[in-house]
N, CA, C, O and the ligand as a Tripos MOL2 file, in Angstrom:
@<TRIPOS>MOLECULE
protein
  269   267    68     0     0
PROTEIN
NO_CHARGES

@<TRIPOS>ATOM
      1 N           0.8260   -1.1960    0.0000 N.3       1 MET1
      2 CA          0.0000    0.0000    0.0000 C.3       1 MET1
      3 C           0.8680    1.2570    0.0000 C.2       1 MET1
      4 O           1.7580    1.4200    0.8340 O.2       1 MET1
      5 N           0.5840    2.1380   -0.9560 N.am      2 ALA2
      6 CA          1.3750    3.3690   -1.0840 C.3       2 ALA2
      7 C           1.0310    4.3310    0.0400 C.2       2 ALA2
      8 O          -0.1180    4.4590    0.4630 O.2       2 ALA2
      9 N           2.0340    4.9750    0.4850 N.am      3 GLN3
     10 CA          1.8150    5.9410    1.5540 C.3       3 GLN3
     11 C           2.1700    7.3400    1.0790 C.2       3 GLN3
     12 O           3.1770    7.5370    0.3990 O.2       3 GLN3
     13 N           1.3630    8.2840    1.4290 N.am      4 VAL4
     14 CA          1.6920    9.6820    1.1160 C.3       4 VAL4
     15 C           2.4860   10.2230    2.2920 C.2       4 VAL4
     16 O           2.0620   10.1790    3.4470 O.2       4 VAL4
     17 N           3.6510   10.7320    1.9460 N.am      5 TYR5
     18 CA          4.5430   11.2030    2.9950 C.3       5 TYR5
     19 C           4.8890   12.6670    2.7440 C.2       5 TYR5
     20 O           5.4250   13.0070    1.6890 O.2       5 TYR5
     21 N           4.5950   13.5030    3.6770 N.am      6 ILE6
     22 CA          4.9370   14.9300    3.5380 C.3       6 ILE6
     23 C           6.0680   15.2500    4.5060 C.2       6 ILE6
     24 O           5.9110   15.2120    5.7260 O.2       6 ILE6
     25 N           7.2020   15.5650    3.9170 N.am      7 ALA7
     26 CA          8.3690   15.8630    4.7560 C.3       7 ALA7
     27 C           8.2920   17.2880    5.2850 C.2       7 ALA7
     28 O           7.7860   18.1940    4.6230 O.2       7 ALA7
     29 N           8.7950   17.4550    6.4670 N.am      8 ASN8
     30 CA          8.9210   18.8150    6.9920 C.3       8 ASN8
     31 C          10.0370   19.5320    6.2530 C.2       8 ASN8
     32 O          10.9990   18.9010    5.8150 O.2       8 ASN8
     33 N           9.9180   20.8120    6.1160 N.am      9 CYS9
     34 CA         10.9380   21.6120    5.4640 C.3       9 CYS9
     35 C          12.2220   21.5480    6.2950 C.2       9 CYS9
     36 O          12.2190   21.9420    7.4610 O.2       9 CYS9
     37 N          13.3110   21.0580    5.7120 N.am     10 PRO10
     38 CA         14.5350   21.0010    6.5210 C.3      10 PRO10
     39 C          15.0870   22.3910    6.8260 C.2      10 PRO10
     40 O          14.8320   23.3600    6.1110 O.2      10 PRO10
     41 N          15.8380   22.4490    7.8970 N.am     11 ASP11
     42 CA         16.3640   23.7230    8.3690 C.3      11 ASP11
     43 C          17.3600   24.3550    7.3960 C.2      11 ASP11
     44 O          17.5170   25.5750    7.3580 O.2      11 ASP11
     45 N          18.0300   23.5070    6.6110 N.am     12 TRP12
     46 CA         19.0840   24.0520    5.7520 C.3      12 TRP12
     47 C          18.5420   24.7370    4.5110 C.2      12 TRP12
     48 O          19.2910   25.3970    3.7910 O.2      12 TRP12
     49 N          17.2280   24.5880    4.2480 N.am     13 LEU13
     50 CA         16.6720   25.2680    3.0840 C.3      13 LEU13
     51 C          16.7180   26.7760    3.3140 C.2      13 LEU13
     52 O          16.4580   27.2440    4.4230 O.2      13 LEU13
     53 N          17.0500   27.5400    2.2680 N.am     14 PRO14
     54 CA         17.0750   28.9930    2.4700 C.3      14 PRO14
     55 C          15.6950   29.5260    2.8010 C.2      14 PRO14
     56 O          14.6970   29.1300    2.1980 O.2      14 PRO14
     57 N          15.6540   30.4000    3.7360 N.am     15 ARG15
     58 CA         14.3930   31.0250    4.1050 C.3      15 ARG15
     59 C          13.9540   31.9450    2.9850 C.2      15 ARG15
     60 O          14.7690   32.4600    2.2190 O.2      15 ARG15
     61 N          12.6890   32.1320    2.9100 N.am     16 GLN16
     62 CA         12.1630   33.0500    1.9020 C.3      16 GLN16
     63 C          12.6770   34.4620    2.1820 C.2      16 GLN16
     64 O          12.5860   34.9640    3.3020 O.2      16 GLN16
     65 N          13.2140   35.0820    1.1480 N.am     17 ILE17
     66 CA         13.7950   36.4110    1.3230 C.3      17 ILE17
     67 C          12.6860   37.4560    1.1830 C.2      17 ILE17
     68 O          11.9740   37.5060    0.1800 O.2      17 ILE17
     69 N          12.5680   38.2590    2.1860 N.am     18 ALA18
     70 CA         11.5400   39.3080    2.1640 C.3      18 ALA18
     71 C          11.9230   40.3650    1.1390 C.2      18 ALA18
     72 O          13.0870   40.7530    1.0340 O.2      18 ALA18
     73 N          10.9530   40.8140    0.4040 N.am     19 VAL19
     74 CA         11.2040   41.8500   -0.5990 C.3      19 VAL19
     75 C          11.2120   43.2050    0.0920 C.2      19 VAL19
     76 O          10.2800   43.5580    0.8150 O.2      19 VAL19
     77 N          12.2690   43.9460   -0.1400 N.am     20 VAL20
     78 CA         12.3750   45.2840    0.4230 C.3      20 VAL20
     79 C          11.9010   46.2690   -0.6390 C.2      20 VAL20
     80 O          12.3410   46.2140   -1.7870 O.2      20 VAL20
     81 N          11.0190   47.1500   -0.2580 N.am     21 THR21
     82 CA         10.5120   48.1230   -1.2150 C.3      21 THR21
     83 C          10.7940   49.5340   -0.7260 C.2      21 THR21
     84 O          10.9790   49.7690    0.4680 O.2      21 THR21
     85 N          10.8250   50.4520   -1.6530 N.am     22 GLY22
     86 CA         11.0740   51.8410   -1.3140 C.3      22 GLY22
     87 C          10.5040   52.7620   -2.3750 C.2      22 GLY22
     88 O           9.9190   52.3150   -3.3610 O.2      22 GLY22
     89 N          10.6850   54.0570   -2.1560 N.am     23 TYR23
     90 CA         10.1700   55.0600   -3.0790 C.3      23 TYR23
     91 C          11.2340   55.3820   -4.1260 C.2      23 TYR23
     92 O          12.3550   55.7580   -3.7830 O.2      23 TYR23
     93 N          10.8830   55.2330   -5.3900 N.am     24 CYS24
     94 CA         11.8110   55.5440   -6.4740 C.3      24 CYS24
     95 C          11.6360   57.0010   -6.8780 C.2      24 CYS24
     96 O          10.5800   57.3960   -7.3720 O.2      24 CYS24
     97 N          12.6900   57.8040   -6.6600 N.am     25 VAL25
     98 CA         12.5830   59.2290   -6.9620 C.3      25 VAL25
     99 C          12.6290   59.4890   -8.4650 C.2      25 VAL25
    100 O          12.1990   60.5460   -8.9270 O.2      25 VAL25
    101 N          13.1450   58.5350   -9.2220 N.am     26 TYR26
    102 CA         13.2410   58.7190  -10.6720 C.3      26 TYR26
    103 C          11.8910   58.4770  -11.3420 C.2      26 TYR26
    104 O          11.5260   59.1680  -12.2930 O.2      26 TYR26
    105 N          11.1610   57.4980  -10.8410 N.am     27 GLU27
    106 CA          9.8510   57.1900  -11.4120 C.3      27 GLU27
    107 C           8.7130   57.8220  -10.6160 C.2      27 GLU27
    108 O           7.5630   57.8370  -11.0560 O.2      27 GLU27
    109 N           9.0560   58.3480   -9.4280 N.am     28 LYS28
    110 CA          8.0580   58.8850   -8.5130 C.3      28 LYS28
    111 C           6.9870   57.8460   -8.2000 C.2      28 LYS28
    112 O           5.7860   58.1150   -8.2260 O.2      28 LYS28
    113 N           7.4800   56.6520   -7.9060 N.am     29 LYS29
    114 CA          6.5630   55.5480   -7.6000 C.3      29 LYS29
    115 C           6.9410   54.9170   -6.2670 C.2      29 LYS29
    116 O           8.1130   54.7070   -5.9550 O.2      29 LYS29
    117 N           5.9060   54.6260   -5.5020 N.am     30 LYS30
    118 CA          6.1100   53.9350   -4.2270 C.3      30 LYS30
    119 C           6.2130   52.4370   -4.4520 C.2      30 LYS30
    120 O           5.8710   51.9130   -5.5130 O.2      30 LYS30
    121 N           6.7010   51.7660   -3.4080 N.am     31 ASN31
    122 CA          6.7170   50.2970   -3.3780 C.3      31 ASN31
    123 C           7.4630   49.6720   -4.5490 C.2      31 ASN31
    124 O           7.0470   48.6460   -5.0870 O.2      31 ASN31
    125 N           8.5610   50.2970   -4.9330 N.am     32 ARG32
    126 CA          9.4430   49.6740   -5.9110 C.3      32 ARG32
    127 C          10.3470   48.6850   -5.1830 C.2      32 ARG32
    128 O          10.8390   48.9600   -4.0890 O.2      32 ARG32
    129 N          10.5510   47.5560   -5.7970 N.am     33 GLU33
    130 CA         11.4140   46.5470   -5.1900 C.3      33 GLU33
    131 C          12.8650   47.0380   -5.1860 C.2      33 GLU33
    132 O          13.3610   47.5370   -6.1960 O.2      33 GLU33
    133 N          13.5350   46.8930   -4.0470 N.am     34 ILE34
    134 CA         14.9420   47.2780   -3.9410 C.3      34 ILE34
    135 C          15.7900   46.0270   -4.1400 C.2      34 ILE34
    136 O          15.7450   45.0850   -3.3490 O.2      34 ILE34
    137 N          16.5630   46.0490   -5.2230 N.am     35 LYS35
    138 CA         17.4720   44.9380   -5.4910 C.3      35 LYS35
    139 C          18.7660   45.1450   -4.7240 C.2      35 LYS35
    140 O          19.1900   46.2770   -4.4900 O.2      35 LYS35
    141 N          19.3860   44.0450   -4.3380 N.am     36 ASN36
    142 CA         20.6520   44.0820   -3.5990 C.3      36 ASN36
    143 C          20.6210   45.0910   -2.4580 C.2      36 ASN36
    144 O          21.5020   45.9470   -2.3670 O.2      36 ASN36
    145 N          19.6190   45.0020   -1.5870 N.am     37 PRO37
    146 CA         19.5490   45.9890   -0.5050 C.3      37 PRO37
    147 C          20.7230   45.8610    0.4540 C.2      37 PRO37
    148 O          21.1350   44.7640    0.8310 O.2      37 PRO37
    149 N          21.2410   47.0110    0.8300 N.am     38 LYS38
    150 CA         22.3600   47.0390    1.7710 C.3      38 LYS38
    151 C          22.0250   47.9650    2.9200 C.2      38 LYS38
    152 O          21.4450   49.0350    2.7370 O.2      38 LYS38
    153 N          22.4060   47.5260    4.1140 N.am     39 GLN39
    154 CA         22.1810   48.3490    5.2960 C.3      39 GLN39
    155 C          23.2440   49.4280    5.3620 C.2      39 GLN39
    156 O          24.4380   49.1290    5.3590 O.2      39 GLN39
    157 N          22.8210   50.6650    5.4220 N.am     40 ILE40
    158 CA         23.7700   51.7670    5.5760 C.3      40 ILE40
    159 C          23.3400   52.6270    6.7600 C.2      40 ILE40
    160 O          22.2700   52.4240    7.3360 O.2      40 ILE40
    161 N          24.1820   53.5800    7.1100 N.am     41 LYS41
    162 CA         23.8630   54.4840    8.2060 C.3      41 LYS41
    163 C          23.9680   55.9130    7.7030 C.2      41 LYS41
    164 O          24.9230   56.2820    7.0190 O.2      41 LYS41
    165 N          22.9780   56.6990    8.0510 N.am     42 LEU42
    166 CA         23.0050   58.0960    7.6440 C.3      42 LEU42
    167 C          23.9410   58.8850    8.5450 C.2      42 LEU42
    168 O          24.3660   58.4170    9.6020 O.2      42 LEU42
    169 N          24.2500   60.0990    8.0960 N.am     43 LYS43
    170 CA         25.1550   60.9460    8.8770 C.3      43 LYS43
    171 C          24.6120   61.2030   10.2710 C.2      43 LYS43
    172 O          25.3730   61.3400   11.2300 O.2      43 LYS43
    173 N          23.2880   61.2670   10.3780 N.am     44 ASN44
    174 CA         22.6890   61.5120   11.6880 C.3      44 ASN44
    175 C          22.5350   60.2380   12.5100 C.2      44 ASN44
    176 O          21.9340   60.2570   13.5840 O.2      44 ASN44
    177 N          23.0830   59.1240   12.0000 N.am     45 GLY45
    178 CA         23.0850   57.8880   12.7700 C.3      45 GLY45
    179 C          21.8810   56.9980   12.5520 C.2      45 GLY45
    180 O          21.8090   55.9030   13.1100 O.2      45 GLY45
    181 N          20.9280   57.4570   11.7410 N.am     46 ARG46
    182 CA         19.7460   56.6370   11.5110 C.3      46 ARG46
    183 C          20.0360   55.5550   10.4810 C.2      46 ARG46
    184 O          20.7920   55.7780    9.5360 O.2      46 ARG46
    185 N          19.4330   54.3830   10.6630 N.am     47 PRO47
    186 CA         19.6640   53.3090    9.6960 C.3      47 PRO47
    187 C          18.8670   53.5460    8.4160 C.2      47 PRO47
    188 O          17.7670   54.0980    8.4420 O.2      47 PRO47
    189 N          19.4420   53.1210    7.3090 N.am     48 ALA48
    190 CA         18.7730   53.2510    6.0200 C.3      48 ALA48
    191 C          19.1730   52.0770    5.1320 C.2      48 ALA48
    192 O          20.1440   51.3690    5.4010 O.2      48 ALA48
    193 N          18.4030   51.8950    4.0790 N.am     49 ILE49
    194 CA         18.6520   50.8030    3.1440 C.3      49 ILE49
    195 C          18.8950   51.4050    1.7690 C.2      49 ILE49
    196 O          18.1470   52.2670    1.3080 O.2      49 ILE49
    197 N          19.9510   50.9360    1.1270 N.am     50 LYS50
    198 CA         20.3130   51.4520   -0.1850 C.3      50 LYS50
    199 C          20.3800   50.2830   -1.1520 C.2      50 LYS50
    200 O          20.8420   49.2000   -0.7910 O.2      50 LYS50
    201 N          19.9240   50.4960   -2.3730 N.am     51 GLY51
    202 CA         19.9840   49.4300   -3.3560 C.3      51 GLY51
    203 C          19.6780   49.9580   -4.7400 C.2      51 GLY51
    204 O          19.8250   51.1460   -5.0270 O.2      51 GLY51
    205 N          19.2450   49.0330   -5.5970 N.am     52 THR52
    206 CA         18.9400   49.3840   -6.9760 C.3      52 THR52
    207 C          17.4660   49.1340   -7.2370 C.2      52 THR52
    208 O          16.9190   48.1150   -6.8160 O.2      52 THR52
    209 N          16.8280   50.0580   -7.9250 N.am     53 CYS53
    210 CA         15.4110   49.8930   -8.2530 C.3      53 CYS53
    211 C          15.2600   48.7390   -9.2460 C.2      53 CYS53
    212 O          15.9130   48.7110  -10.2890 O.2      53 CYS53
    213 N          14.3950   47.7980   -8.9040 N.am     54 ALA54
    214 CA         14.1990   46.6420   -9.7720 C.3      54 ALA54
    215 C          13.5020   47.0270  -11.0670 C.2      54 ALA54
    216 O          13.5570   46.2860  -12.0480 O.2      54 ALA54
    217 N          12.8560   48.1660  -11.0760 N.am     55 SER55
    218 CA         12.0980   48.5800  -12.2440 C.3      55 SER55
    219 C          12.9380   49.3880  -13.2330 C.2      55 SER55
    220 O          12.9260   49.0950  -14.4290 O.2      55 SER55
    221 N          13.6720   50.4060  -12.7520 N.am     56 CYS56
    222 CA         14.4030   51.2800  -13.6730 C.3      56 CYS56
    223 C          15.9120   51.1440  -13.5240 C.2      56 CYS56
    224 O          16.6510   51.6620  -14.3610 O.2      56 CYS56
    225 N          16.3950   50.4630  -12.4860 N.am     57 GLY57
    226 CA         17.8230   50.2230  -12.3430 C.3      57 GLY57
    227 C          18.6010   51.3680  -11.7250 C.2      57 GLY57
    228 O          19.8240   51.2960  -11.6030 O.2      57 GLY57
    229 N          17.8980   52.4310  -11.3310 N.am     58 LYS58
    230 CA         18.5820   53.5490  -10.6900 C.3      58 LYS58
    231 C          18.7230   53.2620   -9.1900 C.2      58 LYS58
    232 O          18.1410   52.3180   -8.6540 O.2      58 LYS58
    233 N          19.5110   54.1070   -8.5460 N.am     59 ALA59
    234 CA         19.7150   53.9340   -7.1090 C.3      59 ALA59
    235 C          18.4250   54.2530   -6.3710 C.2      59 ALA59
    236 O          17.6980   55.1820   -6.7240 O.2      59 ALA59
    237 N          18.1590   53.4730   -5.3500 N.am     60 ILE60
    238 CA         16.9600   53.6820   -4.5410 C.3      60 ILE60
    239 C          17.3630   53.5490   -3.0810 C.2      60 ILE60
    240 O          18.3290   52.8670   -2.7390 O.2      60 ILE60
    241 N          16.6090   54.2070   -2.2480 N.am     61 PHE61
    242 CA         17.0430   54.3850   -0.8800 C.3      61 PHE61
    243 C          15.8250   54.5430    0.0120 C.2      61 PHE61
    244 O          14.8400   55.1680   -0.3810 O.2      61 PHE61
    245 N          15.8870   53.9870    1.1960 N.am     62 ARG62
    246 CA         14.8020   54.2070    2.1400 C.3      62 ARG62
    247 C          15.3230   54.1910    3.5680 C.2      62 ARG62
    248 O          16.3510   53.5860    3.8740 O.2      62 ARG62
    249 N          14.5890   54.8670    4.4230 N.am     63 ILE63
    250 CA         14.9360   54.8810    5.8360 C.3      63 ILE63
    251 C          14.4560   53.5650    6.4490 C.2      63 ILE63
    252 O          13.3580   53.0970    6.1480 O.2      63 ILE63
    253 N          15.2710   52.9850    7.2950 N.am     64 GLY64
    254 CA         14.8330   51.7760    7.9770 C.3      64 GLY64
    255 C          15.9300   50.7430    8.0450 C.2      64 GLY64
    256 O          17.0520   50.9440    7.5810 O.2      64 GLY64
    257 N          15.5530   49.6090    8.6540 N.am     65 LYS65
    258 CA         16.5170   48.5330    8.8370 C.3      65 LYS65
    259 C          16.1360   47.3340    7.9940 C.2      65 LYS65
    260 O          14.9570   47.0570    7.7740 O.2      65 LYS65
    261 N          17.1460   46.6330    7.5310 N.am     66 LEU66
    262 CA         16.9330   45.3560    6.8650 C.3      66 LEU66
    263 C          16.6180   44.3230    7.9300 C.2      66 LEU66
    264 O          17.2360   44.2980    8.9940 O.2      66 LEU66
    265 N          15.6470   43.4710    7.6300 N.am     67 LYS67
    266 CA         15.3410   42.4300    8.6000 C.3      67 LYS67
    267 C          15.8940   41.0960    8.1390 C.2      67 LYS67
    268 O          15.7340   40.0900    8.8310 O.2      67 LYS67
    269 ZN         12.7670   53.1080  -10.3910 Zn       68 ZN68
@<TRIPOS>BOND
     1     1     2 1
     2     2     3 1
     3     3     4 2
     4     3     5 am
     5     5     6 1
     6     6     7 1
     7     7     8 2
     8     7     9 am
     9     9    10 1
    10    10    11 1
    11    11    12 2
    12    11    13 am
    13    13    14 1
    14    14    15 1
    15    15    16 2
    16    15    17 am
    17    17    18 1
    18    18    19 1
    19    19    20 2
    20    19    21 am
    21    21    22 1
    22    22    23 1
    23    23    24 2
    24    23    25 am
    25    25    26 1
    26    26    27 1
    27    27    28 2
    28    27    29 am
    29    29    30 1
    30    30    31 1
    31    31    32 2
    32    31    33 am
    33    33    34 1
    34    34    35 1
    35    35    36 2
    36    35    37 am
    37    37    38 1
    38    38    39 1
    39    39    40 2
    40    39    41 am
    41    41    42 1
    42    42    43 1
    43    43    44 2
    44    43    45 am
    45    45    46 1
    46    46    47 1
    47    47    48 2
    48    47    49 am
    49    49    50 1
    50    50    51 1
    51    51    52 2
    52    51    53 am
    53    53    54 1
    54    54    55 1
    55    55    56 2
    56    55    57 am
    57    57    58 1
    58    58    59 1
    59    59    60 2
    60    59    61 am
    61    61    62 1
    62    62    63 1
    63    63    64 2
    64    63    65 am
    65    65    66 1
    66    66    67 1
    67    67    68 2
    68    67    69 am
    69    69    70 1
    70    70    71 1
    71    71    72 2
    72    71    73 am
    73    73    74 1
    74    74    75 1
    75    75    76 2
    76    75    77 am
    77    77    78 1
    78    78    79 1
    79    79    80 2
    80    79    81 am
    81    81    82 1
    82    82    83 1
    83    83    84 2
    84    83    85 am
    85    85    86 1
    86    86    87 1
    87    87    88 2
    88    87    89 am
    89    89    90 1
    90    90    91 1
    91    91    92 2
    92    91    93 am
    93    93    94 1
    94    94    95 1
    95    95    96 2
    96    95    97 am
    97    97    98 1
    98    98    99 1
    99    99   100 2
   100    99   101 am
   101   101   102 1
   102   102   103 1
   103   103   104 2
   104   103   105 am
   105   105   106 1
   106   106   107 1
   107   107   108 2
   108   107   109 am
   109   109   110 1
   110   110   111 1
   111   111   112 2
   112   111   113 am
   113   113   114 1
   114   114   115 1
   115   115   116 2
   116   115   117 am
   117   117   118 1
   118   118   119 1
   119   119   120 2
   120   119   121 am
   121   121   122 1
   122   122   123 1
   123   123   124 2
   124   123   125 am
   125   125   126 1
   126   126   127 1
   127   127   128 2
   128   127   129 am
   129   129   130 1
   130   130   131 1
   131   131   132 2
   132   131   133 am
   133   133   134 1
   134   134   135 1
   135   135   136 2
   136   135   137 am
   137   137   138 1
   138   138   139 1
   139   139   140 2
   140   139   141 am
   141   141   142 1
   142   142   143 1
   143   143   144 2
   144   143   145 am
   145   145   146 1
   146   146   147 1
   147   147   148 2
   148   147   149 am
   149   149   150 1
   150   150   151 1
   151   151   152 2
   152   151   153 am
   153   153   154 1
   154   154   155 1
   155   155   156 2
   156   155   157 am
   157   157   158 1
   158   158   159 1
   159   159   160 2
   160   159   161 am
   161   161   162 1
   162   162   163 1
   163   163   164 2
   164   163   165 am
   165   165   166 1
   166   166   167 1
   167   167   168 2
   168   167   169 am
   169   169   170 1
   170   170   171 1
   171   171   172 2
   172   171   173 am
   173   173   174 1
   174   174   175 1
   175   175   176 2
   176   175   177 am
   177   177   178 1
   178   178   179 1
   179   179   180 2
   180   179   181 am
   181   181   182 1
   182   182   183 1
   183   183   184 2
   184   183   185 am
   185   185   186 1
   186   186   187 1
   187   187   188 2
   188   187   189 am
   189   189   190 1
   190   190   191 1
   191   191   192 2
   192   191   193 am
   193   193   194 1
   194   194   195 1
   195   195   196 2
   196   195   197 am
   197   197   198 1
   198   198   199 1
   199   199   200 2
   200   199   201 am
   201   201   202 1
   202   202   203 1
   203   203   204 2
   204   203   205 am
   205   205   206 1
   206   206   207 1
   207   207   208 2
   208   207   209 am
   209   209   210 1
   210   210   211 1
   211   211   212 2
   212   211   213 am
   213   213   214 1
   214   214   215 1
   215   215   216 2
   216   215   217 am
   217   217   218 1
   218   218   219 1
   219   219   220 2
   220   219   221 am
   221   221   222 1
   222   222   223 1
   223   223   224 2
   224   223   225 am
   225   225   226 1
   226   226   227 1
   227   227   228 2
   228   227   229 am
   229   229   230 1
   230   230   231 1
   231   231   232 2
   232   231   233 am
   233   233   234 1
   234   234   235 1
   235   235   236 2
   236   235   237 am
   237   237   238 1
   238   238   239 1
   239   239   240 2
   240   239   241 am
   241   241   242 1
   242   242   243 1
   243   243   244 2
   244   243   245 am
   245   245   246 1
   246   246   247 1
   247   247   248 2
   248   247   249 am
   249   249   250 1
   250   250   251 1
   251   251   252 2
   252   251   253 am
   253   253   254 1
   254   254   255 1
   255   255   256 2
   256   255   257 am
   257   257   258 1
   258   258   259 1
   259   259   260 2
   260   259   261 am
   261   261   262 1
   262   262   263 1
   263   263   264 2
   264   263   265 am
   265   265   266 1
   266   266   267 1
   267   267   268 2
@<TRIPOS>SUBSTRUCTURE
     1 MET1         2 RESIDUE 1 A MET
     2 ALA2         6 RESIDUE 1 A ALA
     3 GLN3        10 RESIDUE 1 A GLN
     4 VAL4        14 RESIDUE 1 A VAL
     5 TYR5        18 RESIDUE 1 A TYR
     6 ILE6        22 RESIDUE 1 A ILE
     7 ALA7        26 RESIDUE 1 A ALA
     8 ASN8        30 RESIDUE 1 A ASN
     9 CYS9        34 RESIDUE 1 A CYS
    10 PRO10       38 RESIDUE 1 A PRO
    11 ASP11       42 RESIDUE 1 A ASP
    12 TRP12       46 RESIDUE 1 A TRP
    13 LEU13       50 RESIDUE 1 A LEU
    14 PRO14       54 RESIDUE 1 A PRO
    15 ARG15       58 RESIDUE 1 A ARG
    16 GLN16       62 RESIDUE 1 A GLN
    17 ILE17       66 RESIDUE 1 A ILE
    18 ALA18       70 RESIDUE 1 A ALA
    19 VAL19       74 RESIDUE 1 A VAL
    20 VAL20       78 RESIDUE 1 A VAL
    21 THR21       82 RESIDUE 1 A THR
    22 GLY22       86 RESIDUE 1 A GLY
    23 TYR23       90 RESIDUE 1 A TYR
    24 CYS24       94 RESIDUE 1 A CYS
    25 VAL25       98 RESIDUE 1 A VAL
    26 TYR26      102 RESIDUE 1 A TYR
    27 GLU27      106 RESIDUE 1 A GLU
    28 LYS28      110 RESIDUE 1 A LYS
    29 LYS29      114 RESIDUE 1 A LYS
    30 LYS30      118 RESIDUE 1 A LYS
    31 ASN31      122 RESIDUE 1 A ASN
    32 ARG32      126 RESIDUE 1 A ARG
    33 GLU33      130 RESIDUE 1 A GLU
    34 ILE34      134 RESIDUE 1 A ILE
    35 LYS35      138 RESIDUE 1 A LYS
    36 ASN36      142 RESIDUE 1 A ASN
    37 PRO37      146 RESIDUE 1 A PRO
    38 LYS38      150 RESIDUE 1 A LYS
    39 GLN39      154 RESIDUE 1 A GLN
    40 ILE40      158 RESIDUE 1 A ILE
    41 LYS41      162 RESIDUE 1 A LYS
    42 LEU42      166 RESIDUE 1 A LEU
    43 LYS43      170 RESIDUE 1 A LYS
    44 ASN44      174 RESIDUE 1 A ASN
    45 GLY45      178 RESIDUE 1 A GLY
    46 ARG46      182 RESIDUE 1 A ARG
    47 PRO47      186 RESIDUE 1 A PRO
    48 ALA48      190 RESIDUE 1 A ALA
    49 ILE49      194 RESIDUE 1 A ILE
    50 LYS50      198 RESIDUE 1 A LYS
    51 GLY51      202 RESIDUE 1 A GLY
    52 THR52      206 RESIDUE 1 A THR
    53 CYS53      210 RESIDUE 1 A CYS
    54 ALA54      214 RESIDUE 1 A ALA
    55 SER55      218 RESIDUE 1 A SER
    56 CYS56      222 RESIDUE 1 A CYS
    57 GLY57      226 RESIDUE 1 A GLY
    58 LYS58      230 RESIDUE 1 A LYS
    59 ALA59      234 RESIDUE 1 A ALA
    60 ILE60      238 RESIDUE 1 A ILE
    61 PHE61      242 RESIDUE 1 A PHE
    62 ARG62      246 RESIDUE 1 A ARG
    63 ILE63      250 RESIDUE 1 A ILE
    64 GLY64      254 RESIDUE 1 A GLY
    65 LYS65      258 RESIDUE 1 A LYS
    66 LEU66      262 RESIDUE 1 A LEU
    67 LYS67      266 RESIDUE 1 A LYS
    68 ZN68       269 GROUP 0 **** ****
């Protein structure tokens, strides 16, 4: 008799990567996906995220922390 077996997701599988979005000043559009997001720090010490707009390829930036 055949058995249906559902394996648990092993721990070594990569976790789903959360999409980071930001405001694109070139397109004036919100919620653009930030490619290659990097955690940076502003001069005033606040955390920010810098990357490339997935839509137009220009630099995109937002205030906040990468999770
Ligand atoms: Zn853009």
